[in-house]
C-alpha positions as CSV (number, residue, x, y, z in Angstrom):
1,M,174.3,17.6,211.8
2,N,177.6,15.7,211.1
3,F,180.4,18.3,211.4
4,N,182.8,15.9,209.7
5,N,180.9,16.3,206.4
6,L,181.6,20.0,206.2
7,R,183.9,19.9,203.3
8,L,184.1,21.0,199.7
9,E,184.6,18.5,196.9
10,Y,186.8,19.0,193.9
11,E,187.7,16.8,191.0
12,I,190.6,16.6,188.5
13,S,190.9,14.0,185.8
14,Q,193.5,13.2,183.2
15,K,193.9,10.7,180.4
16,T,197.1,8.7,180.3
17,H,198.8,6.1,178.0
18,L,200.3,4.4,181.0
19,D,199.0,1.0,182.2
20,L,196.6,1.4,185.1
21,Y,198.5,-1.2,187.2
22,T,201.6,1.0,186.8
23,V,199.7,4.1,187.7
24,R,198.2,2.4,190.7
25,Q,201.6,1.2,192.0
26,K,203.1,4.7,191.5
27,A,200.1,6.3,193.3
28,I,200.5,3.9,196.3
29,S,204.2,4.5,196.4
30,E,203.7,8.3,196.3
31,L,201.0,8.2,199.0
32,Q,203.2,6.1,201.3
33,E,206.2,8.3,200.6
34,E,204.2,11.4,201.6
35,E,203.0,9.5,204.7
36,Y,199.3,9.5,203.8
37,R,197.0,6.8,205.3
38,I,195.4,4.6,202.7
39,T,191.9,4.0,203.9
40,Q,190.6,1.9,201.0
41,Q,192.3,0.1,198.2
42,T,191.0,-1.8,195.2
43,D,192.2,-2.3,191.6
44,K,190.2,0.8,190.5
45,L,190.1,3.0,193.6
46,I,192.5,4.3,196.3
47,A,191.1,6.3,199.1
48,F,193.5,8.2,201.3
49,D,193.7,10.9,204.0
50,N,196.2,12.9,205.9
51,S,194.9,12.0,209.4
52,G,196.6,9.9,211.9
53,P,198.6,10.6,215.0
54,P,199.4,14.3,215.4
55,K,203.0,15.2,214.5
56,F,204.9,18.5,214.4
57,E,205.2,19.8,210.9
58,M,206.1,23.2,209.6
59,R,203.1,25.1,208.3
60,G,204.3,24.9,204.8
61,A,204.8,21.1,205.0
62,S,201.3,20.4,206.2
63,A,199.8,22.9,203.7
64,S,201.5,21.1,200.8
65,K,199.4,17.9,201.5
66,L,195.9,17.1,200.4
67,Q,193.6,16.6,203.3
68,T,191.7,13.6,202.0
69,G,190.8,12.2,198.6
70,V,190.0,9.3,196.3
71,L,191.9,8.3,193.2
72,E,189.8,6.5,190.7
73,L,191.3,4.5,187.8
74,S,189.2,3.7,184.8
75,E,189.8,2.4,181.3
76,A,186.7,3.5,179.3
77,G,188.2,3.9,175.9
78,E,191.3,5.5,177.2
79,N,193.0,5.1,180.6
80,T,191.8,7.9,182.9
81,V,192.9,8.9,186.3
82,K,190.5,10.9,188.4
83,L,191.4,12.5,191.7
84,I,188.5,13.6,193.9
85,Y,189.8,15.6,196.8
86,F,188.1,17.3,199.7
87,V,188.8,20.4,201.6
88,S,187.3,20.8,205.1
89,Y,185.8,24.1,206.0
90,K,184.8,23.0,209.5
91,N,187.6,24.9,211.3
92,I,187.1,28.1,209.4
93,L,183.4,28.0,210.1
94,F,183.9,27.6,213.9
95,A,186.6,30.3,213.8
96,L,184.3,32.7,212.0
97,A,181.5,32.0,214.5
98,A,183.8,32.7,217.3
99,I,184.9,36.0,215.7
100,V,181.3,37.1,215.2
101,I,180.5,36.4,218.8
102,L,183.7,38.2,220.0
103,A,182.8,41.2,217.7
104,C,179.4,41.4,219.3
105,V,180.8,41.3,222.8
106,F,183.9,43.4,222.4
107,S,184.4,45.4,219.2
108,V,183.5,45.4,215.5
109,I,187.2,45.8,214.8
110,I,187.6,42.1,215.5
111,L,185.7,41.4,212.2
112,I,189.0,42.2,210.4
113,L,190.2,38.8,211.7
114,G,187.2,37.3,209.9
115,A,188.2,38.9,206.6
116,F,191.8,37.6,207.1
117,L,190.5,34.1,207.7
118,I,188.4,34.2,204.6
119,I,191.4,35.3,202.5
120,T,193.6,32.6,204.0
121,F,190.9,30.0,203.3
122,G,190.8,31.2,199.7
123,I,194.6,30.8,199.5
124,E,194.2,27.3,201.0
125,L,191.8,26.3,198.2
126,I,194.2,27.5,195.5
127,R,197.1,25.7,197.2
128,Q,195.1,22.5,197.4
129,K,194.2,22.7,193.7
130,S,197.9,23.1,192.9
131,N,198.8,20.2,195.2
132,A,196.2,17.9,193.5
133,K,197.6,18.8,190.0
134,E,201.1,18.1,191.2
135,F,200.1,14.8,192.7
136,I,198.5,13.7,189.4
137,A,201.5,14.9,187.4
138,R,203.9,12.9,189.7
139,I,202.1,9.6,189.3
140,L,201.6,10.0,185.6
141,I,205.3,10.8,184.8
142,S,206.4,8.2,182.3
143,E,209.4,6.2,183.3
144,N,210.7,6.6,179.7
145,C,211.1,10.4,180.0
C-alpha cells in the first residue's frame, strides 16, 4: 500500500473569456508568488505542490495554501480553467489509529481527541475548497477591471 496516495481529489472548473496564455502566465506568477513548487508545466497543464524544504509558518499561513494540485487549461468551445486539487488524509488516519490504540490501553476518554481530529479535518476540507475558489478567482481577474 502506498501511503502517499491517501488523498481526496476535488475539482473546480470555470469558463473564462481571457486568453489561455494570459491565464497560464497569471497562474504561474500566482504560484511562484505563493512559493508553490511547479512540478510539471505544459501549454495546457500546470502541476504544483506545497512541498519542499520545511519552513516555519504560522498555522494560518500554511492552512491557506492548497497541498497539491493540477491546473488544466482547455479551449473546447469556450476557454475553461479546471483546478484539480488533492487533500491528504494520511496524517489524520495515522493520528486516529494512534488515538484508538491509546484509548484501548488507557481510557476511552481519549476518543474525544479522535472526534476533535475529525472535526478539524472537516474544517480543513472546507478551508481547502475556499482556497481553491480564491485561487481560481485570482488568476481569472481581468486586467481591465
